[in-house]
KETORVO-973753 format. One line per field, with one value per residue (C-alpha): residue in three letters; x negated, y, z negated. Coordinates in Angstrom, 1 decimal. Layout:
<sites>
residuo: [ALA/...]
u: [X/...]
v: [Y/...]
w: [Z/...]
</sites>
This chain:
<sites>
residuo: [MET/LYS/ALA/SER/LEU/VAL/ASP/LEU/ALA/ARG/GLU/ASN/SER/SER/GLU/LYS/ARG/ARG/GLU/LEU/LEU/GLN/GLU/VAL/SER/ASP/LEU/PHE/VAL/GLU/GLY/ALA/GLU/ALA/HIS/SER/ASP/ARG/GLU/THR/MET/LEU/PHE/GLY/ASP/VAL/LEU/GLY/LYS/LEU/LEU/ASP/GLN/ALA/PRO/LEU/ASP/ASP/ARG/VAL/THR/VAL/SER/SER/LYS/VAL/ALA/ALA/LEU/VAL/GLN/THR/PRO/ARG/GLU/LEU/ALA/LEU/GLN/LEU/ALA/ASN/ASP/ASP/SER/ALA/VAL/ALA/ALA/PRO/VAL/LEU/ARG/HIS/SER/PRO/VAL/LEU/THR/ASP/SER/ASP/LEU/VAL/ASP/LEU/ALA/LYS/ARG/LYS/SER/LEU/ASP/HIS/LEU/GLN/ALA/ILE/SER/GLN/ARG/ALA/THR/LEU/SER/GLU/ALA/VAL/THR/ASP/VAL/LEU/VAL/ASP/ARG/GLY/ASP/SER/ALA/VAL/LEU/ASN/THR/VAL/THR/ARG/ASN/LEU/GLY/ALA/ARG/PHE/SER/ASP/GLN/GLY/PHE/GLU/THR/LEU/ALA/ALA/LYS/SER/GLU/GLY/ASP/ASN/ASP/LEU/GLY/GLU/ALA/LEU/SER/PHE/ARG/ALA/ASP/MET/PRO/PRO/GLY/VAL/ALA/GLN/GLY/LEU/VAL/ALA/ARG/LEU/ASN/PRO/ALA/ALA/ARG/GLN/ARG/LEU/GLU/HIS/LEU/MET/SER/GLN/ASN/TRP/ASP/ALA/VAL/ASP/GLU/ILE/ILE/ASP/GLN/ALA/ARG/ARG/GLU/MET/GLU/GLY/SER/ARG/THR/ASP/HIS/ARG/ARG/SER/ARG/LEU/GLU/SER/LYS/VAL/MET/VAL/ALA/ASP/VAL/ARG/GLU/GLY/LYS/ARG/SER/VAL/ASN/ASP/VAL/LEU/ASP/GLN/LEU/ILE/MET/LYS/LYS/ARG/ILE/LEU/ASP/ALA/ALA/TYR/VAL/LEU/SER/GLU/LEU/ALA/SER/VAL/PRO/GLU/ALA/HIS/VAL/ASN/ASN/VAL/LEU/HIS/LYS/VAL/ASN/PRO/THR/GLY/ILE/ALA/VAL/VAL/CYS/ARG/SER/LEU/ASP/ILE/ALA/GLU/THR/THR/TYR/ASP/ARG/LEU/THR/ARG/VAL/ARG/CYS/GLU/LYS/LEU/LYS/LEU/ASN/ALA/ALA/GLN/VAL/GLU/PRO/MET/VAL/ARG/ASP/TYR/ARG/ALA/LEU/ASP/LYS/ALA/THR/ALA/GLU/ARG/ALA/ILE/ARG/PHE/HIS/LYS/VAL/ARG/SER/THR/VAL/SER/ARG/VAL/GLY]
u: [39.4/39.5/43.2/43.8/40.8/42.4/45.7/44.3/42.8/46.1/47.4/48.8/51.0/50.4/47.5/46.6/44.1/42.0/42.5/41.7/38.3/37.4/38.6/37.0/33.6/33.7/34.6/31.7/29.2/30.1/30.0/27.0/25.1/27.5/29.1/28.6/27.1/30.6/32.1/29.4/29.9/33.8/33.3/30.9/33.8/36.2/34.4/33.1/36.9/38.1/35.0/35.9/38.9/37.8/37.0/33.6/33.3/34.9/31.9/29.5/30.6/30.6/27.0/25.8/27.2/26.0/22.6/20.1/21.7/19.8/23.3/24.5/25.2/22.6/25.6/27.3/23.8/23.5/27.1/26.5/22.9/24.1/26.9/26.7/23.5/25.4/26.6/23.3/20.8/21.4/20.9/17.9/16.3/16.7/18.3/16.0/18.0/16.9/13.7/11.1/12.6/15.8/14.0/12.2/15.3/17.0/13.9/13.9/17.2/19.0/18.8/16.2/18.0/18.4/14.3/14.1/15.9/13.9/10.6/12.0/11.5/9.4/7.5/6.9/5.0/2.7/5.2/7.9/5.6/4.4/7.8/8.6/5.3/6.1/9.5/9.9/9.9/8.0/10.1/10.0/6.1/5.7/7.9/6.3/3.0/3.2/5.2/2.3/4.2/4.0/1.1/-0.3/-1.8/-5.2/-3.5/-0.7/-3.2/-4.6/-1.1/-0.6/-3.9/-3.0/0.1/-1.2/-2.8/-0.7/1.3/-0.4/2.1/1.4/-2.4/-2.0/0.0/-2.4/-5.7/-3.9/-4.4/-7.1/-6.4/-7.0/-10.1/-13.2/-13.5/-9.8/-10.7/-14.0/-11.8/-9.3/-11.4/-12.3/-8.8/-7.6/-7.1/-9.8/-8.1/-6.8/-10.5/-12.0/-9.2/-10.2/-13.8/-13.4/-11.6/-14.6/-17.3/-15.4/-15.6/-12.9/-12.5/-11.3/-9.3/-7.6/-6.7/-5.7/-3.2/-2.0/-1.0/0.6/2.8/3.4/4.6/7.1/8.5/8.6/10.6/13.3/13.3/13.3/16.7/18.5/17.6/18.3/22.1/22.7/21.8/24.2/27.0/26.2/26.4/30.1/30.9/29.5/31.7/34.8/34.4/33.5/30.3/28.6/30.0/30.0/27.8/25.2/24.7/24.6/22.3/20.0/20.2/19.9/16.5/15.3/16.4/18.3/21.0/22.0/22.8/24.5/26.9/27.4/28.6/30.8/32.3/33.2/34.8/36.4/38.2/36.3/34.5/30.6/30.1/32.4/30.3/27.0/28.6/29.6/26.5/24.3/26.2/25.4/28.9/29.5/33.5/33.6/31.2/32.6/36.1/34.8/32.9/35.6/38.2/36.1/35.7/31.7/30.5/29.2/25.9/25.5/27.3/24.4/21.6/23.1/23.4/19.8/19.0/21.0/19.6/16.3/16.8/18.9/16.0/18.6/17.6/17.7/19.5/22.5/22.8/24.7/27.3/28.1/28.2/30.4/32.8/33.0/33.9/36.8/38.0/40.6/41.1/44.5/43.5/40.8/42.6/45.4/42.4/41.3/44.5/45.2/41.7/42.8/46.1/44.4/41.7/44.8/46.6/43.0/42.6/46.1/47.3]
v: [24.2/22.6/22.4/20.9/18.4/17.3/17.0/14.8/12.4/11.8/10.6/7.1/6.0/3.2/4.1/7.4/6.6/5.1/8.0/10.5/8.6/9.3/12.9/13.8/12.2/14.1/17.1/16.9/15.7/18.3/21.4/20.1/23.3/25.7/24.4/26.3/24.2/24.1/22.9/20.1/18.9/18.9/16.5/14.3/13.8/13.3/10.9/8.9/8.5/7.4/5.0/3.2/2.0/1.3/-2.0/-2.9/-1.8/1.6/1.9/1.0/3.6/6.3/5.6/5.7/9.1/10.6/8.7/11.1/14.5/16.7/18.0/14.7/14.8/12.8/11.2/10.1/8.8/6.7/5.5/4.0/2.7/0.7/-0.8/-3.9/-4.2/-3.6/-0.3/0.7/0.3/3.5/5.5/3.2/3.9/7.5/9.7/12.5/13.0/9.8/10.4/8.1/7.5/6.6/4.1/2.5/2.1/0.6/-1.6/-2.9/-4.0/-4.8/-7.6/-8.4/-7.0/-3.6/-3.9/-4.6/-1.4/0.5/-0.9/0.9/4.5/7.0/7.3/5.4/6.4/3.9/3.9/2.3/0.1/-1.5/-2.8/-3.8/-5.9/-7.2/-8.3/-8.9/-11.8/-12.8/-10.6/-7.3/-7.9/-8.0/-5.1/-2.6/-3.5/-2.7/0.6/3.1/5.8/3.6/4.2/1.4/1.2/-0.7/-3.1/-3.2/-3.9/-6.6/-8.1/-8.2/-10.1/-12.6/-13.2/-13.3/-16.7/-19.2/-16.3/-15.7/-12.7/-10.9/-11.3/-10.1/-6.9/-6.0/-6.2/-3.0/-1.2/1.4/2.2/-1.0/-1.0/-2.5/-5.2/-6.3/-6.4/-8.3/-11.2/-11.1/-11.2/-15.1/-16.0/-14.1/-15.7/-14.6/-11.3/-10.1/-10.6/-8.7/-5.9/-5.8/-6.1/-2.6/-1.1/-2.3/-0.9/2.2/2.1/5.1/4.6/1.2/2.3/5.0/2.1/-0.1/2.3/3.1/-0.4/-0.7/2.3/0.7/-2.7/-0.6/1.0/-2.6/-3.7/-1.3/-1.7/-5.7/-5.1/-3.3/-6.2/-8.7/-7.1/-6.8/-10.8/-11.3/-9.8/-11.6/-14.6/-13.9/-12.9/-16.4/-18.1/-16.5/-17.1/-20.8/-20.5/-21.8/-23.3/-21.4/-24.5/-24.2/-20.4/-20.8/-23.5/-21.1/-18.5/-20.6/-22.4/-18.9/-17.9/-14.8/-15.0/-11.4/-12.5/-15.2/-13.5/-11.0/-13.8/-15.4/-12.0/-11.0/-14.7/-14.7/-11.1/-10.3/-7.7/-8.1/-6.9/-9.8/-12.2/-10.9/-10.7/-14.3/-15.6/-14.3/-15.4/-18.7/-19.9/-21.1/-21.0/-18.0/-19.0/-22.2/-20.9/-18.7/-21.6/-23.8/-21.6/-21.5/-25.3/-25.2/-28.4/-30.1/-30.5/-26.6/-26.1/-28.1/-26.2/-22.9/-24.3/-25.3/-21.7/-20.1/-22.3/-21.5/-17.7/-17.8/-19.9/-22.7/-26.1/-28.2/-31.0/-28.4/-28.8/-32.3/-31.3/-28.1/-30.0/-32.9/-29.7/-28.4/-31.7/-31.9/-28.4/-28.7/-26.0/-24.9/-24.1/-22.1/-20.4/-19.3/-17.9/-16.0/-14.2/-13.9/-12.0/-9.9/-9.0/-8.1/-6.4/-3.9/-3.7/-2.6/0.1/1.8/0.9]
w: [-9.0/-12.5/-12.8/-9.7/-10.0/-13.4/-11.6/-9.3/-11.7/-13.3/-10.0/-10.7/-7.5/-5.1/-2.6/-4.0/-6.4/-3.9/-1.6/-4.5/-5.1/-1.5/-1.3/-4.8/-3.9/-0.4/-1.7/-4.0/-1.4/1.2/-1.2/-3.2/-2.6/-3.3/-6.6/-9.9/-12.6/-14.3/-11.0/-10.7/-13.9/-13.3/-10.5/-12.4/-15.0/-12.7/-10.5/-13.7/-14.8/-11.2/-10.8/-14.2/-12.6/-9.1/-7.2/-6.6/-2.7/-3.6/-6.2/-3.7/-1.4/-3.9/-5.0/-1.5/-1.2/-4.2/-4.6/-2.7/-4.1/-6.6/-7.4/-9.1/-12.7/-14.4/-16.4/-13.2/-12.1/-15.0/-14.9/-11.5/-11.9/-14.8/-12.9/-10.4/-8.6/-5.6/-6.9/-8.6/-5.4/-3.8/-6.9/-8.0/-4.8/-4.3/-7.0/-8.0/-11.5/-12.9/-15.2/-15.8/-19.2/-17.7/-15.0/-17.9/-19.9/-16.9/-15.9/-19.5/-19.5/-15.9/-13.3/-11.1/-8.5/-9.9/-10.5/-6.9/-6.1/-8.5/-6.8/-3.6/-4.7/-3.1/-6.2/-9.5/-12.3/-14.5/-17.2/-14.9/-13.0/-16.1/-16.8/-13.4/-13.4/-16.5/-15.7/-12.2/-10.2/-7.3/-4.9/-7.3/-7.8/-3.8/-3.2/-5.9/-4.8/-1.0/-2.1/-1.6/-3.8/-6.8/-9.4/-11.5/-14.8/-15.4/-17.1/-14.8/-12.2/-14.2/-14.7/-10.9/-10.1/-13.0/-11.2/-8.0/-8.6/-6.6/-4.8/-1.6/-0.4/-3.9/-3.2/0.2/-1.2/-3.6/-0.8/0.6/-2.8/-2.5/-6.3/-8.0/-10.3/-8.6/-11.8/-10.9/-7.3/-8.1/-9.9/-7.2/-4.0/-4.1/-4.2/-1.2/2.4/4.9/6.4/2.9/1.7/4.4/3.8/0.0/0.5/2.5/-0.1/-2.7/-0.6/0.0/3.6/4.0/7.7/7.2/4.3/6.1/8.4/6.0/4.5/7.9/8.5/5.1/6.2/9.7/7.6/5.5/8.3/10.2/7.2/7.5/11.3/10.6/8.0/10.9/13.4/10.8/10.3/14.2/14.7/11.9/13.8/16.9/14.8/13.7/17.1/18.4/15.6/16.5/20.2/19.6/20.8/17.5/14.5/11.0/9.7/12.2/11.6/7.9/7.8/10.1/7.7/4.8/6.1/6.4/3.1/4.4/1.9/2.1/5.8/5.0/2.3/5.5/7.6/5.1/4.1/7.9/8.5/5.1/5.4/2.2/1.2/1.4/-1.9/-3.4/-1.5/-2.6/-6.4/-6.5/-4.7/-7.4/-10.3/-12.3/-12.2/-8.7/-8.7/-6.6/-3.6/-3.7/-3.4/-0.2/1.5/1.1/2.6/5.4/5.3/5.1/5.3/2.1/3.3/4.1/0.9/-1.1/1.1/0.1/-3.9/-3.7/-2.5/-5.1/-7.9/-7.0/-6.6/-10.1/-11.7/-12.5/-13.1/-9.8/-11.8/-11.7/-8.0/-7.8/-10.3/-8.3/-5.0/-6.8/-7.9/-4.5/-3.0/-5.1/-4.3/-1.7/1.2/0.4/-3.2/-2.0/0.7/-2.2/-4.5/-1.5/-1.1/-4.7/-4.5/-2.0/-3.4/-6.7/-4.9/-3.3/-6.5/-8.3/-5.8/-6.1/-9.7]
</sites>
């Protein structure tokens, strides 16, 4: 076993390296429960080396395969967790081998997208949520507060309550927390909308029948969010089909998604129509430098008005000054379609070479 895997890791021929990564990851996952400790560590070493040379979409695939396995070597899980957020997300959400110490360290150093993934874990300790509450943006705070498996320190709840001022969604999320200290709840209740205030007052009065219903409602909402994601992806696929069949224009589709701030769905539509990996479009969408997303959009002849709207949402998400929108749009106006198409072709060739090189 050891000799054969080492030989595979030295494979340098054209398409073989990508096939090798898939074969080794499949071999590890399929026999995970039967591998000896030595074999498991060897698989981890080989996969780690292969991942160092793999393109983004292949790393995402491997991460999704090994994320939930208790047999995944911790070093491999940490390597994936420290990668691009698209690669890290499955491991950060599901890996049972990451310790609280690992999660605290990652939450202190990594991006908001990494924090969003951590906030979706089935359970979270106070040590981890303290960091998420300190560093997280509104989206992270809302997600972790609605996570019924997350525990918060008194200080964490106080910080959440303070940050909920002016953030109605966060106040609503807090109104479901039966574990909030009474003093924090008392200070929060006056700022909530009527429905949220009534929920929180039930909690404060320890009306446990009402509390049970509140918790059940929160669970239903969490399940509903998963259903919403599947529905959203299906709707995006229909949009892509409509554009390809000439039923709708790509600009109309993107305008609809941008208006609703469905950026991940917009990335999916762009990736499908430009025939580039979704992970790549997600990556360039979340970079400060606009060149990558400008190239993708211009290759599809996206209208300047639609690109302007997309840029405004990007600047908001990346916390960039709104004054940067105009120069970004001006650069987009100067980018011609032929240049963008050449750049897309070059990216595809380079991705192919990186897979097989």
